[in-house]
C-alpha positions as CSV (number, residue, x, y, z in Angstrom):
1,M,-29.8,-115.3,46.2
2,H,-28.1,-116.7,43.2
3,D,-27.8,-120.9,43.2
4,A,-24.6,-122.7,42.3
5,S,-25.4,-123.3,39.2
6,Q,-25.1,-119.9,38.0
7,N,-21.5,-119.6,39.3
8,A,-21.0,-123.0,37.3
9,L,-20.0,-121.4,33.8
10,P,-17.9,-123.8,31.9
11,R,-14.0,-122.8,32.5
12,P,-12.7,-119.8,30.1
13,P,-9.8,-121.2,27.4
14,H,-5.9,-121.5,28.0
15,Y,-4.5,-118.6,25.9
16,A,-1.2,-120.6,25.4
17,S,-3.3,-123.1,23.1
18,R,-0.7,-122.7,19.6
19,G,-2.4,-123.5,16.3
20,R,-5.7,-122.6,17.8
21,G,-5.9,-118.7,18.2
22,R,-8.7,-118.2,16.6
23,A,-10.8,-120.7,18.4
24,V,-9.0,-119.8,21.1
25,T,-10.2,-116.4,21.0
26,K,-14.0,-117.5,19.8
27,S,-14.2,-120.1,22.9
28,L,-13.2,-117.0,25.7
29,N,-15.5,-114.8,23.7
30,Q,-18.8,-117.3,23.9
31,W,-17.2,-117.5,27.9
32,L,-17.4,-113.5,28.4
33,G,-20.8,-113.7,26.6
34,L,-22.6,-116.2,28.9
35,L,-21.1,-113.9,32.0
36,F,-22.1,-111.1,30.4
37,R,-25.8,-112.4,30.1
38,R,-26.0,-114.2,33.3
39,H,-24.9,-111.6,35.6
40,H,-24.6,-108.1,34.0
41,K,-27.2,-106.6,35.5
42,D,-26.2,-107.8,39.4
43,V,-22.5,-106.5,38.8
44,V,-23.6,-103.4,37.0
45,R,-26.1,-102.5,40.1
46,Y,-23.3,-103.6,42.8
47,A,-20.7,-101.2,40.4
48,S,-23.4,-98.4,40.8
49,R,-23.8,-98.6,44.4
50,L,-19.8,-98.3,44.8
51,I,-19.7,-95.4,42.4
52,G,-22.7,-93.6,43.3
53,N,-24.6,-93.9,39.6
54,R,-25.5,-95.9,37.1
55,H,-23.7,-94.4,34.0
56,D,-20.3,-94.3,35.9
57,G,-21.6,-98.0,37.5
58,E,-21.7,-99.3,33.7
59,D,-18.5,-98.3,32.7
60,V,-16.7,-99.5,35.5
61,V,-17.9,-103.2,34.8
62,Q,-16.8,-102.4,31.0
63,N,-13.5,-102.2,32.5
64,A,-13.7,-105.2,34.8
65,Y,-14.9,-107.3,31.6
66,L,-11.5,-105.8,30.1
67,R,-9.9,-106.9,32.7
68,M,-11.4,-110.7,32.5
69,V,-10.2,-110.5,28.8
70,K,-6.6,-110.4,29.8
71,V,-6.5,-112.5,33.2
72,D,-4.8,-116.2,32.6
73,S,-8.2,-118.1,32.3
74,R,-6.6,-121.0,34.6
75,T,-6.9,-119.0,37.6
76,V,-10.7,-118.2,37.2
77,E,-12.4,-121.2,39.6
78,H,-15.4,-118.8,40.2
79,P,-16.3,-116.2,37.4
80,R,-19.2,-114.6,38.8
81,S,-17.1,-114.0,42.2
82,Y,-14.2,-113.2,40.1
83,L,-16.2,-110.5,38.1
84,F,-17.2,-108.7,41.0
85,K,-13.9,-108.5,42.7
86,A,-12.7,-106.9,39.3
87,A,-15.9,-104.8,39.0
88,R,-14.5,-103.5,42.8
89,N,-11.3,-103.1,41.6
90,A,-12.2,-101.2,38.4
91,A,-14.3,-99.0,41.0
92,I,-11.5,-98.3,43.2
93,D,-9.0,-97.2,40.3
94,F,-12.1,-95.2,38.7
95,R,-12.3,-93.4,41.9
96,I,-8.6,-92.8,42.2
97,K,-8.4,-91.3,38.9
98,L,-11.6,-88.9,39.4
99,E,-9.7,-87.7,42.5
100,R,-6.4,-86.9,40.8
101,E,-8.7,-85.5,38.2
102,W,-10.2,-83.5,40.4
103,S,-6.6,-82.6,42.6
104,R,-5.1,-81.5,39.0
105,R,-8.3,-78.9,39.1
106,V,-6.2,-76.3,41.1
107,E,-7.4,-72.5,41.7
108,F,-4.8,-70.1,41.4
109,D,-4.6,-68.6,44.5
110,Q,-3.6,-72.5,45.7
111,A,-0.6,-73.0,43.1
112,D,2.0,-71.7,46.0
113,A,0.8,-74.0,47.8
114,L,1.1,-77.3,45.5
115,S,4.8,-76.0,45.0
116,S,6.0,-78.5,47.0
117,P,6.5,-81.7,45.0
118,E,6.9,-83.7,48.6
119,D,3.5,-82.4,49.6
120,F,1.8,-82.8,46.3
121,S,2.6,-86.6,46.2
122,Q,1.5,-87.4,49.6
123,R,-1.9,-85.3,49.2
124,L,-1.9,-87.3,46.1
125,E,-1.6,-90.7,48.3
126,F,-3.3,-89.7,50.6
127,R,-6.8,-88.6,48.0
128,D,-6.1,-92.3,47.1
129,R,-6.5,-94.2,49.6
130,V,-9.7,-91.9,51.0
131,A,-11.2,-93.1,47.3
132,T,-10.2,-96.9,48.1
133,L,-12.2,-96.7,51.5
134,S,-15.0,-94.7,49.9
135,V,-15.5,-97.8,47.6
136,L,-14.9,-100.4,49.8
137,L,-17.3,-98.8,52.7
138,N,-19.6,-98.6,49.9
139,E,-19.7,-102.8,50.2
140,L,-21.1,-102.7,53.4
141,P,-24.5,-102.0,55.1
142,L,-25.8,-98.2,55.5
143,A,-25.9,-98.6,59.5
144,C,-22.0,-100.3,59.3
145,R,-20.8,-97.6,57.1
146,T,-22.3,-94.6,58.9
147,A,-21.1,-95.7,62.3
148,F,-17.6,-96.2,61.0
149,I,-17.6,-92.9,59.2
150,M,-18.9,-91.0,62.1
151,N,-16.3,-93.0,64.6
152,K,-13.0,-92.4,62.4
153,V,-13.8,-89.6,60.3
154,E,-16.1,-87.2,62.5
155,G,-14.8,-88.1,65.5
156,H,-18.3,-89.0,67.7
157,S,-18.3,-91.2,70.4
158,H,-19.6,-94.7,70.5
159,R,-22.4,-93.2,72.7
160,E,-23.3,-90.5,70.6
161,I,-23.5,-93.0,67.3
162,A,-25.4,-95.1,69.6
163,E,-28.0,-92.5,69.8
164,T,-27.9,-91.0,66.7
165,L,-28.9,-94.5,65.0
166,G,-31.2,-96.0,67.9
167,V,-29.0,-98.7,68.4
168,S,-26.8,-100.1,71.3
169,V,-23.3,-99.3,72.2
170,S,-22.1,-102.6,71.4
171,M,-24.0,-102.6,68.4
172,V,-22.0,-99.5,67.6
173,E,-18.5,-101.2,68.3
174,K,-19.5,-104.4,66.2
175,H,-20.5,-102.3,63.1
176,I,-16.8,-100.3,63.4
177,L,-15.3,-104.0,63.9
178,R,-17.0,-105.0,61.0
179,A,-16.0,-102.0,58.6
180,F,-12.4,-102.5,59.7
181,S,-12.5,-106.2,59.2
182,H,-13.8,-105.9,55.7
183,C,-11.5,-103.1,54.8
184,R,-8.7,-105.6,56.0
185,D,-9.8,-108.6,54.6
186,V,-10.4,-106.8,50.5
187,K,-7.0,-105.1,50.8
188,R,-5.5,-108.9,51.2
189,E,-7.4,-110.1,48.5
190,M,-7.0,-107.0,46.1
191,G,-3.2,-108.2,46.0
192,H,-4.9,-111.5,43.9
193,V,-7.2,-109.8,41.6
């Protein structure tokens, strides 16, 4: 658990300062350096969990830092929280990019099936949604994620899931509701980061 002082970084400098370009850049670099030193291990661990491996987690975090360089610093009230949201969004973008790369690797016997541009764009849109959902679900506890996937993807009943997980049917319902709420809340947030 982090105490409030860990999130209390000095406010980043504002880019609009005129005549102080180098000073502002240096100050922004110092601010990002402090953020990096304080939270890098935690945010890499978080991104690695979302993506599935540490190497790609490191890449995702680097992209999150790049996002923070481009942001209007006046809008960052809680740097640590913003960093984790930027990492989540970078993980989603990473997963979508990976899915798109895989979708381009088409075997020759599938070429005719992809001839319709509408079908292809619908498939890409669907894969983007699946990639986003996979990242968001990885933020949830294992039991919650498992209950949601077993019900919504695999089609198991609440009773079957309860027996598999060794919990009550009511707990399964709570897990599924929590997963829906989490995804809805994150989708709302994503417009702000």
